[in-house]
C-alpha positions as CSV (number, residue, x, y, z in Angstrom):
1,M,108.1,11.6,119.3
2,L,105.2,11.7,116.9
3,E,105.0,15.5,117.1
4,G,108.6,15.9,116.1
5,S,108.4,13.8,113.0
6,T,105.1,15.4,112.0
7,M,106.8,18.8,112.3
8,E,109.7,17.6,110.2
9,I,107.4,16.4,107.4
10,G,105.5,19.7,107.6
11,K,108.7,21.6,107.3
12,M,109.8,19.5,104.3
13,Y,106.4,20.2,102.5
14,I,106.7,23.9,103.2
15,F,110.3,23.9,101.9
16,L,109.3,22.1,98.7
17,F,106.4,24.4,98.2
18,M,108.7,27.4,98.5
19,I,111.2,25.9,96.1
20,F,108.6,25.1,93.5
21,S,107.0,28.6,93.9
22,F,110.4,30.2,93.3
23,F,110.9,28.1,90.1
24,A,107.4,29.1,88.9
25,L,108.1,32.7,89.5
26,A,111.5,32.5,87.8
27,D,109.9,30.9,84.8
28,F,107.3,33.7,84.7
29,F,110.0,36.3,84.6
30,I,111.9,34.4,81.9
31,S,108.7,34.5,79.8
32,I,108.5,38.3,80.3
33,N,112.2,38.5,79.2
34,H,111.3,36.4,76.1
35,A,108.6,39.0,75.2
36,N,111.2,41.8,75.5
37,E,113.7,39.9,73.4
38,F,111.0,39.3,70.7
39,K,110.0,43.0,70.8
40,T,113.6,43.9,69.9
41,Y,113.4,41.6,66.9
42,I,110.1,43.1,65.8
43,N,111.6,46.6,66.1
44,Y,114.5,45.6,63.8
45,E,112.1,44.1,61.2
46,I,109.9,47.3,61.3
47,E,112.9,49.5,60.9
48,S,114.5,47.6,58.0
49,N,111.2,47.0,56.1
50,G,109.6,50.4,56.6
51,G,106.7,49.2,58.7
52,L,104.7,46.1,59.4
53,T,104.7,45.0,55.7
54,S,103.7,41.6,54.6
55,K,107.4,40.7,54.3
56,A,108.1,41.9,57.8
57,L,105.1,40.0,59.2
58,E,106.3,36.9,57.5
59,H,109.8,37.2,59.0
60,I,108.3,37.9,62.4
61,E,106.0,34.8,62.3
62,N,108.8,32.6,61.1
63,Y,111.1,33.8,64.0
64,N,108.2,33.4,66.4
65,D,107.6,29.8,65.3
66,E,111.3,28.9,65.3
67,H,112.4,30.4,68.6
68,Y,109.2,30.7,70.7
69,D,107.0,27.9,69.3
70,G,104.4,30.5,68.1
71,K,103.4,31.6,71.5
72,F,103.3,35.4,70.7
73,T,100.7,37.3,68.7
74,I,101.3,40.8,67.3
75,T,98.6,43.2,66.7
76,S,98.8,46.7,65.1
77,P,96.3,49.0,63.6
78,V,98.8,49.8,60.8
79,A,99.6,46.2,59.7
80,N,100.5,45.6,56.0
81,E,101.5,49.2,55.4
82,K,104.8,50.8,54.4
83,F,105.7,54.1,55.9
84,P,108.1,56.9,54.9
85,Y,111.3,57.5,56.8
86,G,110.9,58.6,60.4
87,E,107.2,57.5,60.8
88,Q,106.3,55.8,64.1
89,I,104.7,52.4,64.0
90,D,102.9,51.2,67.2
91,Y,102.1,47.6,67.9
92,S,101.2,45.3,70.8
93,L,102.7,41.9,71.6
94,K,100.5,39.4,73.6
95,T,101.0,36.0,75.1
96,T,99.6,34.0,78.0
97,Y,101.5,32.2,80.7
98,K,100.3,29.3,82.8
99,F,102.0,28.7,86.1
100,F,103.0,25.0,86.3
101,F,102.7,24.7,90.1
102,I,100.8,27.6,91.6
103,P,97.0,27.6,90.8
104,L,96.8,31.3,89.6
105,G,95.3,30.6,86.2
106,D,96.6,31.9,82.9
107,Q,98.3,35.3,83.2
108,A,98.2,37.6,80.2
109,I,101.5,39.2,79.2
110,S,101.1,42.3,77.0
111,V,104.0,44.4,75.8
112,K,103.5,47.6,73.8
113,G,106.1,48.7,71.4
114,S,106.9,51.2,68.7
115,A,109.6,51.6,66.1
116,L,110.5,54.1,63.5
117,S,110.6,53.4,59.8
118,M,114.2,53.6,58.6
119,V,113.6,53.0,54.9
120,R,114.0,56.0,52.6
């Protein structure tokens, strides 16, 4: 009788581990989706301001603080510059993700993006 109850408890632990692992993985993919959504906002700001100007960076930081609690950092070699119509502006969006259940350590999420200046 003891072996049967031990097996049941073992199955319950394995089942709970699998459920928590699925939740951790789903949360990781949600974080990647947030990075892609934020990239869309950055592209809009770059297009409407003619580059990563100080005004665009201010809007991006405010949006980052309001919607994502400031978890993203944006880096670009051409920050604080305005570009003519049609010029491409490249940037990189970085954040880290810590799994809440699985001991994998912090995972870096890096998304590269580019947008065209639409200001004439």
